[in-house]
Backbone as JSON Lines, residues from 0, in Angstrom:
{"i":0,"aa":"X","n":[-1.86,-11.97,0.86],"ca":[-2.05,-10.93,0.37],"c":[-2.96,-10.03,-0.16]}
{"i":1,"aa":"X","n":[-3.56,-9.07,0.5],"ca":[-4.94,-8.55,-0.56],"c":[-4.21,-7.74,-1.41]}
{"i":2,"aa":"X","n":[-4.76,-7.4,-2.57],"ca":[-4.58,-6.64,-3.75],"c":[-5.33,-5.36,-4.22]}
{"i":3,"aa":"X","n":[-5.22,-4.46,-4.71],"ca":[-6.05,-3.49,-4.96],"c":[-6.7,-2.69,-3.83]}
{"i":4,"aa":"X","n":[-7.36,-1.23,-3.89],"ca":[-7.79,-0.79,-2.64],"c":[-9.19,-1.2,-2.13]}
{"i":5,"aa":"X","n":[-9.68,-2.33,-2.73],"ca":[-10.94,-3.28,-2.34],"c":[-11.86,-1.91,-2.25]}
{"i":6,"aa":"X","n":[-12.03,-1.13,-3.31],"ca":[-13.17,-0.13,-3.74],"c":[-14.67,-1.07,-3.59]}
{"i":7,"aa":"X","n":[-15.5,-0.97,-3.28],"ca":[-15.74,0.02,-2.35],"c":[-16.02,-0.24,-1.11]}
{"i":8,"aa":"X","n":[-15.12,-1.26,-0.58],"ca":[-15.15,-2.11,0.94],"c":[-13.85,-1.36,1.51]}
{"i":9,"aa":"X","n":[-13.23,-0.29,1.04],"ca":[-11.86,-0.1,1.52],"c":[-11.82,0.02,3.38]}
{"i":10,"aa":"X","n":[-12.98,0.49,3.95],"ca":[-13.25,0.57,5.15],"c":[-13.03,-0.99,6.19]}
{"i":11,"aa":"X","n":[-13.74,-1.69,5.08],"ca":[-13.69,-3.06,5.58],"c":[-12.15,-3.79,5.43]}
{"i":12,"aa":"X","n":[-11.54,-3.33,4.52],"ca":[-9.74,-4.02,4.46],"c":[-9.04,-3.34,5.14]}
{"i":13,"aa":"X","n":[-9.75,-2.06,5.37],"ca":[-8.88,-1.52,6.93],"c":[-9.02,-2.32,7.98]}
{"i":14,"aa":"X","n":[-10.12,-2.52,8.31],"ca":[-10.43,-3.09,9.73],"c":[-9.67,-4.48,9.57]}
{"i":15,"aa":"X","n":[-9.63,-5.27,8.4],"ca":[-9.32,-6.62,8.27],"c":[-7.38,-6.89,8.53]}
{"i":16,"aa":"X","n":[-7.05,-5.83,8.03],"ca":[-5.69,-5.38,7.96],"c":[-5.35,-5.18,9.66]}
{"i":17,"aa":"X","n":[-6.03,-4.31,10.13],"ca":[-5.56,-3.92,11.5],"c":[-5.88,-5.56,12.66]}
{"i":18,"aa":"X","n":[-6.77,-5.78,12.23],"ca":[-7.06,-7.29,13.2],"c":[-6.5,-8.31,12.87]}
{"i":19,"aa":"X","n":[-5.95,-8.73,11.57],"ca":[-5.44,-9.81,11.2],"c":[-3.96,-9.58,10.83]}
{"i":20,"aa":"X","n":[-2.84,-9.74,11.62],"ca":[-1.56,-9.0,11.32],"c":[-0.84,-9.9,10.43]}
{"i":21,"aa":"X","n":[-1.36,-10.81,9.83],"ca":[-0.87,-11.56,8.88],"c":[-1.32,-11.52,7.37]}
{"i":22,"aa":"X","n":[-2.15,-10.49,7.39],"ca":[-2.6,-9.93,5.68],"c":[-1.38,-8.9,5.38]}
{"i":23,"aa":"X","n":[-1.16,-8.85,4.5],"ca":[-0.27,-8.01,3.75],"c":[-1.08,-7.07,2.63]}
{"i":24,"aa":"X","n":[-0.94,-5.88,2.47],"ca":[-1.65,-5.02,1.19],"c":[-0.78,-4.71,0.1]}
{"i":25,"aa":"X","n":[-0.88,-5.36,-1.03],"ca":[-0.29,-4.95,-2.22],"c":[-1.47,-3.85,-3.07]}
{"i":26,"aa":"X","n":[-0.97,-2.7,-3.07],"ca":[-1.67,-1.43,-3.76],"c":[-1.38,-1.44,-5.14]}
{"i":27,"aa":"X","n":[-1.93,-2.38,-6.37],"ca":[-1.65,-1.94,-7.61],"c":[-2.9,-1.96,-8.57]}
{"i":28,"aa":"X","n":[-2.7,-1.21,-9.61],"ca":[-4.22,-0.51,-10.38],"c":[-4.59,0.63,-10.09]}
{"i":29,"aa":"X","n":[-4.19,1.34,-9.21],"ca":[-4.72,2.85,-9.02],"c":[-3.98,3.67,-8.53]}
{"i":30,"aa":"X","n":[-4.04,4.74,-8.93],"ca":[-3.08,5.61,-8.37],"c":[-3.53,6.04,-6.84]}
{"i":31,"aa":"X","n":[-2.38,6.25,-6.08],"ca":[-2.95,6.41,-4.37],"c":[-3.71,8.02,-4.5]}
{"i":32,"aa":"X","n":[-3.62,8.93,-5.47],"ca":[-4.2,10.08,-5.27],"c":[-6.19,9.65,-5.33]}
{"i":33,"aa":"X","n":[-6.49,8.58,-5.75],"ca":[-7.89,8.08,-5.79],"c":[-8.2,7.21,-4.39]}
{"i":34,"aa":"X","n":[-7.35,7.07,-3.85],"ca":[-7.7,6.09,-2.5],"c":[-8.48,6.66,-1.62]}
{"i":35,"aa":"X","n":[-9.29,6.27,-0.94],"ca":[-10.25,6.87,0.19],"c":[-9.19,7.65,1.14]}
{"i":36,"aa":"X","n":[-10.19,8.59,1.77],"ca":[-9.25,9.65,2.97],"c":[-8.79,8.66,3.91]}
{"i":37,"aa":"X","n":[-9.75,7.9,4.35],"ca":[-9.35,6.88,5.68],"c":[-8.04,5.9,5.39]}
{"i":38,"aa":"X","n":[-7.97,5.15,4.33],"ca":[-7.17,4.45,3.56],"c":[-5.51,5.02,3.49]}
{"i":39,"aa":"X","n":[-5.89,6.5,3.01],"ca":[-4.58,7.42,3.1],"c":[-4.13,7.28,4.24]}
{"i":40,"aa":"X","n":[-4.94,8.01,5.47],"ca":[-4.78,8.27,6.5],"c":[-3.47,7.11,7.19]}
{"i":41,"aa":"X","n":[-4.23,6.18,7.14],"ca":[-3.78,4.82,7.84],"c":[-2.86,4.12,7.07]}
{"i":42,"aa":"X","n":[-2.38,4.44,5.82],"ca":[-0.82,3.91,5.24],"c":[0.12,5.05,5.68]}
{"i":43,"aa":"X","n":[-0.24,6.33,6.39],"ca":[0.81,6.71,7.18],"c":[1.01,6.68,8.7]}
{"i":44,"aa":"X","n":[-0.06,6.1,8.95],"ca":[0.15,5.45,10.39],"c":[0.26,3.8,10.57]}
{"i":45,"aa":"X","n":[-0.98,3.36,11.13],"ca":[-0.89,1.91,11.38],"c":[-0.7,1.11,10.3]}
{"i":46,"aa":"X","n":[-0.94,1.34,9.3],"ca":[-0.59,0.21,8.13],"c":[0.66,0.34,7.28]}
{"i":47,"aa":"X","n":[1.53,1.59,7.94],"ca":[2.84,1.6,7.13],"c":[3.63,0.33,6.99]}
{"i":48,"aa":"X","n":[3.67,-0.58,7.93],"ca":[4.16,-1.82,8.02],"c":[3.98,-2.89,6.96]}
{"i":49,"aa":"X","n":[2.72,-2.77,6.43],"ca":[1.99,-3.94,5.82],"c":[1.37,-3.35,4.12]}
{"i":50,"aa":"X","n":[1.94,-2.26,3.86],"ca":[1.33,-1.94,2.63],"c":[2.52,-2.09,1.57]}
{"i":51,"aa":"X","n":[2.39,-2.54,0.42],"ca":[3.21,-2.81,-0.67],"c":[2.87,-2.01,-1.81]}
{"i":52,"aa":"X","n":[3.84,-1.41,-2.39],"ca":[3.57,-0.76,-3.87],"c":[3.5,-1.86,-4.94]}
{"i":53,"aa":"X","n":[2.58,-1.54,-5.56],"ca":[1.93,-2.15,-6.97],"c":[1.58,-1.4,-8.23]}
{"i":54,"aa":"X","n":[2.38,-1.69,-9.3],"ca":[1.99,-0.93,-10.36],"c":[0.93,-1.51,-11.17]}
{"i":55,"aa":"X","n":[0.48,-1.18,-12.13],"ca":[-0.4,-1.63,-13.12],"c":[-0.11,-1.39,-14.83]}
{"i":56,"aa":"X","n":[1.47,-1.68,-14.8],"ca":[2.26,-1.34,-15.96],"c":[1.67,-2.2,-17.18]}
{"i":57,"aa":"X","n":[1.28,-1.56,-18.4],"ca":[1.49,-0.23,-18.91],"c":[0.43,0.61,-18.83]}
{"i":58,"aa":"X","n":[-0.56,0.15,-18.15],"ca":[-1.98,1.15,-17.8],"c":[-1.36,2.36,-17.03]}
{"i":59,"aa":"X","n":[-0.72,2.12,-16.0],"ca":[-0.22,3.29,-15.09],"c":[1.15,3.04,-15.29]}
{"i":60,"aa":"X","n":[1.98,4.22,-15.79],"ca":[3.78,3.91,-15.7],"c":[4.17,4.06,-14.55]}
{"i":61,"aa":"X","n":[5.41,3.7,-14.22],"ca":[6.01,3.78,-12.88],"c":[6.47,5.04,-12.52]}
{"i":62,"aa":"X","n":[6.77,5.87,-13.42],"ca":[7.23,7.3,-13.1],"c":[6.02,8.19,-12.87]}
{"i":63,"aa":"X","n":[4.59,8.01,-13.17],"ca":[3.63,8.42,-12.55],"c":[3.21,8.29,-11.39]}
{"i":64,"aa":"X","n":[3.19,6.79,-11.14],"ca":[2.76,6.46,-9.78],"c":[3.88,6.79,-8.73]}
{"i":65,"aa":"X","n":[4.89,6.6,-9.09],"ca":[5.97,7.09,-7.76],"c":[5.74,8.75,-7.82]}
{"i":66,"aa":"X","n":[5.58,9.37,-8.49],"ca":[4.98,10.89,-8.45],"c":[4.05,10.62,-7.81]}
{"i":67,"aa":"X","n":[3.1,10.01,-7.85],"ca":[1.77,10.1,-7.2],"c":[1.73,10.01,-5.82]}
{"i":68,"aa":"X","n":[2.52,8.9,-5.13],"ca":[2.85,8.0,-3.98],"c":[3.49,9.63,-3.51]}
{"i":69,"aa":"X","n":[4.7,10.08,-4.05],"ca":[5.58,11.22,-3.44],"c":[4.47,12.21,-3.27]}
{"i":70,"aa":"X","n":[3.42,12.87,-4.17],"ca":[2.83,13.92,-3.93],"c":[1.57,13.94,-2.81]}
{"i":71,"aa":"X","n":[1.64,12.6,-2.24],"ca":[0.43,12.23,-1.14],"c":[0.91,12.6,0.42]}
{"i":72,"aa":"X","n":[2.06,13.33,0.39],"ca":[2.88,13.72,1.69],"c":[3.47,13.06,2.66]}
{"i":73,"aa":"X","n":[3.42,11.56,1.84],"ca":[3.89,10.75,3.28],"c":[5.55,11.06,3.47]}
{"i":74,"aa":"X","n":[6.22,10.83,4.57],"ca":[7.44,10.89,4.88],"c":[8.47,9.69,4.22]}
{"i":75,"aa":"X","n":[9.64,10.13,3.89],"ca":[10.71,9.28,3.54],"c":[10.36,8.23,3.86]}
{"i":76,"aa":"X","n":[10.53,7.9,5.3],"ca":[10.81,6.3,5.91],"c":[9.22,5.43,5.27]}
{"i":77,"aa":"X","n":[7.93,6.48,5.31],"ca":[6.86,5.5,4.73],"c":[6.95,5.18,3.48]}
{"i":78,"aa":"X","n":[7.41,6.07,2.38],"ca":[7.58,5.51,1.22],"c":[8.55,4.53,1.23]}
{"i":79,"aa":"X","n":[9.53,4.84,1.59],"ca":[10.62,3.52,1.72],"c":[10.18,2.18,1.84]}
{"i":80,"aa":"X","n":[9.33,2.12,3.28],"ca":[8.56,0.87,3.28],"c":[7.57,0.77,2.55]}
{"i":81,"aa":"X","n":[6.73,1.46,1.87],"ca":[5.42,1.2,1.0],"c":[6.68,0.63,-0.38]}
{"i":82,"aa":"X","n":[7.62,1.37,-0.83],"ca":[8.33,1.1,-2.27],"c":[9.01,-0.33,-1.98]}
{"i":83,"aa":"X","n":[9.86,-0.52,-0.88],"ca":[10.57,-1.51,-1.04],"c":[10.97,-2.25,0.46]}
{"i":84,"aa":"X","n":[10.98,-1.86,1.28],"ca":[10.86,-2.54,2.73],"c":[9.85,-3.51,2.93]}
{"i":85,"aa":"X","n":[8.88,-3.29,2.89],"ca":[7.69,-3.88,3.32],"c":[7.74,-5.32,2.28]}
{"i":86,"aa":"X","n":[7.92,-5.0,1.15],"ca":[7.92,-6.19,-0.1],"c":[9.06,-7.0,0.39]}
{"i":87,"aa":"X","n":[10.45,-6.69,1.09],"ca":[11.27,-7.7,1.6],"c":[11.34,-8.42,2.68]}
{"i":88,"aa":"X","n":[10.2,-7.6,3.79],"ca":[9.87,-8.0,4.69],"c":[8.88,-9.38,4.49]}
{"i":89,"aa":"X","n":[7.85,-8.99,3.74],"ca":[6.95,-9.95,3.32],"c":[7.62,-11.17,2.83]}
{"i":90,"aa":"X","n":[8.5,-11.02,1.84],"ca":[9.32,-12.17,1.18],"c":[10.01,-12.85,2.11]}
{"i":91,"aa":"X","n":[10.28,-12.32,3.15],"ca":[11.37,-13.18,4.29],"c":[10.46,-13.85,5.07]}
{"i":92,"aa":"X","n":[9.09,-13.22,5.15],"ca":[8.25,-14.37,6.17],"c":[7.96,-15.82,5.27]}
{"i":93,"aa":"X","n":[7.94,-15.81,4.11],"ca":[7.86,-16.88,2.9],"c":[8.97,-17.87,3.47]}
{"i":94,"aa":"X","n":[10.05,-17.43,3.76],"ca":[11.23,-18.3,3.52],"c":[11.48,-18.97,4.55]}
{"i":95,"aa":"X","n":[10.64,-18.49,5.83],"ca":[10.92,-19.0,7.34],"c":[10.06,-20.83,7.22]}
């Protein structure tokens, strides 16, 4: 599991995630409004099944982060994956 947006190596992290399907991405510590444009784009497309929500409470509160994720314009299905279903899928891989 890779964590945080990998700044300033976001492009390289995206390439790793696209090439290595066993790598998951947990994004805590940053509001999605500060993610690089290419990361925002790929979360809504090719990475939507391997990105997981993470907070940095109390530095970043849950209400603020959820609002920021929703304001980025992702569809309900992508948000459901990022906020819940991808974490469930990741944990299920550990049970095998």
